[in-house]
C-alpha positions, 0 to 999 in steps of 0.5 A: 499500500502506498501513503500519498499526500495530496499537496493542496495545502502547499500548492502556493509553493513552487514545484520543488518546494512543494515536493521537498515539503512532502519529503521533509514531512515524511511522504514518500509519495504524492498525488499531484492535485490541480494547481494553477501552474501545472493542472488547473481545475477545468483548464487546459494544463499549463505544462511544458517539457522544461516544467515536467523536466523540473518536476521530474528532478525535484522528485528524484532528488527528494526521494518522492514518487508521484502516485497519480495525477488528479485532473479535473475536467467538465467531461460530464458536463451538460453542455456539449462545447464544455465537454469537448473542451474537457476531452481536449484538456484530458488528452494532454493530460494523458500525455503529461501523465506518460511524460512523467512515468506516471501510469495512473490518473484519478478524477471526479464523475463531475456533471450536475446532480440535477441533470444525472441523465443528461450528464451521464450520456455526456460522460459516456460520450467522453469515455468512448473517445478517451478509453482508446487513448488511455488503453494505448498509453497504459494508463489507469483510471480511478474515479470517485463520486463527489458531492454535486456530481451527477453520480454522488451515491456509492453504489451508483458510482461502483455500478457505472465503474463496473459497467464500463467493464475495464480492469484498468478503471476503478473506484475511488472512495473518498472518505469525506464524502462518506455521508453523501454516498449512502444519504447520511447513514455513514455505513462504510463497512457496507459501502466498501464491501459493495466496491469489493475488488474495484476499490483501489484508492482512497482518500482520507479526511474527517467530515461531518454528517450533513444530514445529522439534526434534522439536516441542520448540522449545516444551516445554509440560507436561503433554506433549501438552497441547492448547495452541497457542504463538507469538509476535509478535516483531521482524523478525529475532528468529524464524525467518520467511524474510523474504527469501522473504516480502518478495520474493514480496510484491514479485513479486505487487505487494501493494497491500493493508494491511500491519500492524505486529503486534508484541505481545512488547515492552511495555517497548521498544514505541517502538523496536520500532515504529519499527524495524518501520516503517523495515524494512517500508517499506524492503522494501515501498516501494522500487519505484515499483509501490507 
């Protein structure tokens, strides 16, 4: 199993310093998430050969490996013009992964939760164009459901991934999305069991149950506004059942990527990142199975 850092809380640092920081914190792996000077959200990548070389050299010098890239594009957006742009951007993201010698990318379903039928059509159209390129280049893909995506539920996400029927396309379980995945019940064991052998990637952060207290855990004005809310907190600061999560992952002999994905504490990023790494190592690297 690989424990990676999502360096979102360090994206203000230049690339080399970001990689050096990950090494300083004790991480051997990073998951390269969106940043404005590399893979910006929903835009064409800002990367040339020189920047790719810079990143590869920084990783080599620091002893840090990139487990995956995290491109975010509107490949399931309801507007065809946006979808076409997303596919164009995705093609470049795949090229960058190849040039970085990274064999995995992960992303979200995207789209709009209030237009699931239309967005699924768009997603499948994008996949028809992109799957041959992924296969030709030998790049694997892990996909997560996200609040406000056209798929927000665990079972629906797993079902669609199984429907694609490619052994290189797998499921990414995002722990801070747990209460969206089963409408507030938070039955982690059942959801991971449902994912089964398609579960190859998780990210780890705590969150509150937005359905708790009769939907008053968060108060949004005006009431009933179409918004989604969650957090990416340190373990123990929210309402995730961590004993169950870690126990189930050990039972499953999970051997994929576990990404530390806390975003809430830019003011104490080092403390948070070290705490999370220590806790996840203690929970998931404690048996010979890993």
